[in-house]
CHARMM internal coordinates of N, CA and C (Angstrom, degrees):
IC EDIT
DIST 1 N 1 CA 1.4682
DIST 1 CA 1 C 1.5373
ANGL 1 N 1 CA 1 C 109.88
DIST 1 C 2 N 1.3237
ANGL 1 CA 1 C 2 N 115.08
DIHE 1 N 1 CA 1 C 2 N -50.44
DIST 2 N 2 CA 1.4737
ANGL 1 C 2 N 2 CA 118.08
DIHE 1 CA 1 C 2 N 2 CA -177.99
DIST 2 CA 2 C 1.5200
ANGL 2 N 2 CA 2 C 111.38
DIHE 1 C 2 N 2 CA 2 C -63.80
DIST 2 C 3 N 1.3243
ANGL 2 CA 2 C 3 N 116.40
DIHE 2 N 2 CA 2 C 3 N -40.31
DIST 3 N 3 CA 1.4707
ANGL 2 C 3 N 3 CA 118.97
DIHE 2 CA 2 C 3 N 3 CA -179.17
DIST 3 CA 3 C 1.5231
ANGL 3 N 3 CA 3 C 110.13
DIHE 2 C 3 N 3 CA 3 C -61.10
DIST 3 C 4 N 1.3243
ANGL 3 CA 3 C 4 N 117.10
DIHE 3 N 3 CA 3 C 4 N -40.25
DIST 4 N 4 CA 1.4677
ANGL 3 C 4 N 4 CA 120.15
DIHE 3 CA 3 C 4 N 4 CA -179.75
DIST 4 CA 4 C 1.5259
ANGL 4 N 4 CA 4 C 110.59
DIHE 3 C 4 N 4 CA 4 C -63.93
DIST 4 C 5 N 1.3323
ANGL 4 CA 4 C 5 N 116.65
DIHE 4 N 4 CA 4 C 5 N -40.94
DIST 5 N 5 CA 1.4688
ANGL 4 C 5 N 5 CA 119.92
DIHE 4 CA 4 C 5 N 5 CA -179.70
DIST 5 CA 5 C 1.5365
ANGL 5 N 5 CA 5 C 109.38
DIHE 4 C 5 N 5 CA 5 C -64.62
DIST 5 C 6 N 1.3310
ANGL 5 CA 5 C 6 N 116.46
DIHE 5 N 5 CA 5 C 6 N -44.79
DIST 6 N 6 CA 1.4652
ANGL 5 C 6 N 6 CA 119.69
DIHE 5 CA 5 C 6 N 6 CA 179.39
DIST 6 CA 6 C 1.5166
ANGL 6 N 6 CA 6 C 109.91
DIHE 5 C 6 N 6 CA 6 C -62.03
DIST 6 C 7 N 1.3315
ANGL 6 CA 6 C 7 N 117.13
DIHE 6 N 6 CA 6 C 7 N -40.27
DIST 7 N 7 CA 1.4655
ANGL 6 C 7 N 7 CA 120.80
DIHE 6 CA 6 C 7 N 7 CA -179.78
DIST 7 CA 7 C 1.5220
ANGL 7 N 7 CA 7 C 109.79
DIHE 6 C 7 N 7 CA 7 C -62.65
DIST 7 C 8 N 1.3318
ANGL 7 CA 7 C 8 N 116.99
DIHE 7 N 7 CA 7 C 8 N -43.96
DIST 8 N 8 CA 1.4644
ANGL 7 C 8 N 8 CA 120.42
DIHE 7 CA 7 C 8 N 8 CA 179.03
DIST 8 CA 8 C 1.5311
ANGL 8 N 8 CA 8 C 110.52
DIHE 7 C 8 N 8 CA 8 C -62.43
DIST 8 C 9 N 1.3246
ANGL 8 CA 8 C 9 N 116.75
DIHE 8 N 8 CA 8 C 9 N -40.75
DIST 9 N 9 CA 1.4673
ANGL 8 C 9 N 9 CA 119.28
DIHE 8 CA 8 C 9 N 9 CA -178.92
DIST 9 CA 9 C 1.5215
ANGL 9 N 9 CA 9 C 110.42
DIHE 8 C 9 N 9 CA 9 C -65.90
DIST 9 C 10 N 1.3247
ANGL 9 CA 9 C 10 N 117.38
DIHE 9 N 9 CA 9 C 10 N -39.03
DIST 10 N 10 CA 1.4690
ANGL 9 C 10 N 10 CA 119.30
DIHE 9 CA 9 C 10 N 10 CA -179.64
DIST 10 CA 10 C 1.5218
ANGL 10 N 10 CA 10 C 109.88
DIHE 9 C 10 N 10 CA 10 C -68.80
DIST 10 C 11 N 1.3393
ANGL 10 CA 10 C 11 N 117.56
DIHE 10 N 10 CA 10 C 11 N -37.83
DIST 11 N 11 CA 1.4662
ANGL 10 C 11 N 11 CA 119.73
DIHE 10 CA 10 C 11 N 11 CA 176.56
DIST 11 CA 11 C 1.5216
ANGL 11 N 11 CA 11 C 109.65
DIHE 10 C 11 N 11 CA 11 C -63.76
DIST 11 C 12 N 1.3332
ANGL 11 CA 11 C 12 N 117.03
DIHE 11 N 11 CA 11 C 12 N -41.82
DIST 12 N 12 CA 1.4652
ANGL 11 C 12 N 12 CA 121.34
DIHE 11 CA 11 C 12 N 12 CA -178.55
DIST 12 CA 12 C 1.5233
ANGL 12 N 12 CA 12 C 110.11
DIHE 11 C 12 N 12 CA 12 C -64.29
DIST 12 C 13 N 1.3393
ANGL 12 CA 12 C 13 N 117.23
DIHE 12 N 12 CA 12 C 13 N -42.57
DIST 13 N 13 CA 1.4670
ANGL 12 C 13 N 13 CA 118.79
DIHE 12 CA 12 C 13 N 13 CA -178.99
DIST 13 CA 13 C 1.5275
ANGL 13 N 13 CA 13 C 110.44
DIHE 12 C 13 N 13 CA 13 C -68.06
DIST 13 C 14 N 1.3338
ANGL 13 CA 13 C 14 N 117.68
DIHE 13 N 13 CA 13 C 14 N -34.90
DIST 14 N 14 CA 1.4716
ANGL 13 C 14 N 14 CA 119.71
DIHE 13 CA 13 C 14 N 14 CA 176.22
DIST 14 CA 14 C 1.5185
ANGL 14 N 14 CA 14 C 109.65
DIHE 13 C 14 N 14 CA 14 C -64.87
DIST 14 C 15 N 1.3363
ANGL 14 CA 14 C 15 N 116.54
DIHE 14 N 14 CA 14 C 15 N -39.90
DIST 15 N 15 CA 1.4627
ANGL 14 C 15 N 15 CA 121.78
DIHE 14 CA 14 C 15 N 15 CA -179.91
DIST 15 CA 15 C 1.5275
ANGL 15 N 15 CA 15 C 110.09
DIHE 14 C 15 N 15 CA 15 C -63.54
DIST 15 C 16 N 1.3392
ANGL 15 CA 15 C 16 N 116.48
DIHE 15 N 15 CA 15 C 16 N -45.38
DIST 16 N 16 CA 1.4706
ANGL 15 C 16 N 16 CA 121.16
DIHE 15 CA 15 C 16 N 16 CA 179.39
DIST 16 CA 16 C 1.5297
ANGL 16 N 16 CA 16 C 109.91
DIHE 15 C 16 N 16 CA 16 C -64.03
DIST 16 C 17 N 1.3204
ANGL 16 CA 16 C 17 N 116.77
DIHE 16 N 16 CA 16 C 17 N -41.54
DIST 17 N 17 CA 1.4630
ANGL 16 C 17 N 17 CA 120.12
DIHE 16 CA 16 C 17 N 17 CA 179.54
DIST 17 CA 17 C 1.5221
ANGL 17 N 17 CA 17 C 110.91
DIHE 16 C 17 N 17 CA 17 C -61.38
DIST 17 C 18 N 1.3387
ANGL 17 CA 17 C 18 N 116.72
DIHE 17 N 17 CA 17 C 18 N -44.39
DIST 18 N 18 CA 1.4699
ANGL 17 C 18 N 18 CA 118.81
DIHE 17 CA 17 C 18 N 18 CA -179.21
DIST 18 CA 18 C 1.5268
ANGL 18 N 18 CA 18 C 110.76
DIHE 17 C 18 N 18 CA 18 C -66.32
DIST 18 C 19 N 1.3286
ANGL 18 CA 18 C 19 N 117.93
DIHE 18 N 18 CA 18 C 19 N -35.28
DIST 19 N 19 CA 1.4740
ANGL 18 C 19 N 19 CA 120.51
DIHE 18 CA 18 C 19 N 19 CA 176.78
DIST 19 CA 19 C 1.5319
ANGL 19 N 19 CA 19 C 109.28
DIHE 18 C 19 N 19 CA 19 C -64.41
DIST 19 C 20 N 1.3368
ANGL 19 CA 19 C 20 N 116.64
DIHE 19 N 19 CA 19 C 20 N -44.00
DIST 20 N 20 CA 1.4662
ANGL 19 C 20 N 20 CA 120.30
DIHE 19 CA 19 C 20 N 20 CA 179.41
DIST 20 CA 20 C 1.5233
ANGL 20 N 20 CA 20 C 110.89
DIHE 19 C 20 N 20 CA 20 C -60.42
DIST 20 C 21 N 1.3263
ANGL 20 CA 20 C 21 N 116.94
DIHE 20 N 20 CA 20 C 21 N -41.48
DIST 21 N 21 CA 1.4715
ANGL 20 C 21 N 21 CA 120.63
DIHE 20 CA 20 C 21 N 21 CA 178.98
DIST 21 CA 21 C 1.5197
ANGL 21 N 21 CA 21 C 110.09
DIHE 20 C 21 N 21 CA 21 C -62.46
DIST 21 C 22 N 1.3389
ANGL 21 CA 21 C 22 N 116.47
DIHE 21 N 21 CA 21 C 22 N -43.11
DIST 22 N 22 CA 1.4725
ANGL 21 C 22 N 22 CA 120.21
DIHE 21 CA 21 C 22 N 22 CA 179.70
DIST 22 CA 22 C 1.5305
ANGL 22 N 22 CA 22 C 109.94
DIHE 21 C 22 N 22 CA 22 C -63.17
DIST 22 C 23 N 1.3286
ANGL 22 CA 22 C 23 N 116.57
DIHE 22 N 22 CA 22 C 23 N -42.11
DIST 23 N 23 CA 1.4752
ANGL 22 C 23 N 23 CA 120.12
DIHE 22 CA 22 C 23 N 23 CA -179.52
DIST 23 CA 23 C 1.5320
ANGL 23 N 23 CA 23 C 109.96
DIHE 22 C 23 N 23 CA 23 C -64.32
DIST 23 C 24 N 1.3307
ANGL 23 CA 23 C 24 N 116.85
DIHE 23 N 23 CA 23 C 24 N -44.80
DIST 24 N 24 CA 1.4657
ANGL 23 C 24 N 24 CA 120.41
DIHE 23 CA 23 C 24 N 24 CA -179.71
DIST 24 CA 24 C 1.5288
ANGL 24 N 24 CA 24 C 109.98
DIHE 23 C 24 N 24 CA 24 C -64.01
DIST 24 C 25 N 1.3391
ANGL 24 CA 24 C 25 N 116.90
DIHE 24 N 24 CA 24 C 25 N -45.01
DIST 25 N 25 CA 1.4671
ANGL 24 C 25 N 25 CA 120.53
DIHE 24 CA 24 C 25 N 25 CA 179.87
DIST 25 CA 25 C 1.5278
ANGL 25 N 25 CA 25 C 109.74
DIHE 24 C 25 N 25 CA 25 C -62.64
DIST 25 C 26 N 1.3185
ANGL 25 CA 25 C 26 N 116.88
DIHE 25 N 25 CA 25 C 26 N -42.85
DIST 26 N 26 CA 1.4698
ANGL 25 C 26 N 26 CA 120.51
DIHE 25 CA 25 C 26 N 26 CA 179.01
DIST 26 CA 26 C 1.5200
ANGL 26 N 26 CA 26 C 111.17
DIHE 25 C 26 N 26 CA 26 C -63.44
DIST 26 C 27 N 1.3256
ANGL 26 CA 26 C 27 N 117.30
DIHE 26 N 26 CA 26 C 27 N -38.74
DIST 27 N 27 CA 1.4553
ANGL 26 C 27 N 27 CA 120.87
DIHE 26 CA 26 C 27 N 27 CA 179.29
DIST 27 CA 27 C 1.5179
ANGL 27 N 27 CA 27 C 111.23
DIHE 26 C 27 N 27 CA 27 C -65.64
DIST 27 C 28 N 1.3375
ANGL 27 CA 27 C 28 N 117.13
DIHE 27 N 27 CA 27 C 28 N -36.28
DIST 28 N 28 CA 1.4657
ANGL 27 C 28 N 28 CA 119.93
DIHE 27 CA 27 C 28 N 28 CA 179.46
DIST 28 CA 28 C 1.5256
ANGL 28 N 28 CA 28 C 110.79
DIHE 27 C 28 N 28 CA 28 C -72.20
DIST 28 C 29 N 1.3293
ANGL 28 CA 28 C 29 N 116.97
DIHE 28 N 28 CA 28 C 29 N -30.47
DIST 29 N 29 CA 1.4715
ANGL 28 C 29 N 29 CA 120.13
DIHE 28 CA 28 C 29 N 29 CA -178.71
DIST 29 CA 29 C 1.5229
ANGL 29 N 29 CA 29 C 111.06
DIHE 28 C 29 N 29 CA 29 C -72.25
DIST 29 C 30 N 1.3313
ANGL 29 CA 29 C 30 N 116.59
DIHE 29 N 29 CA 29 C 30 N -37.17
DIST 30 N 30 CA 1.4730
ANGL 29 C 30 N 30 CA 118.86
DIHE 29 CA 29 C 30 N 30 CA -174.07
DIST 30 CA 30 C 1.5205
ANGL 30 N 30 CA 30 C 113.57
DIHE 29 C 30 N 30 CA 30 C -81.30
END
COOR INIT
IC SEED 1 N 1 CA 1 C
IC BUILD
């Protein structure tokens, strides 16, 4: 149970990080 929760949190943080990178890259392009 705990491993699954940790796995979900790590996936979520990777997802948020990639969104932040896209936002930063988009901001630099415009």
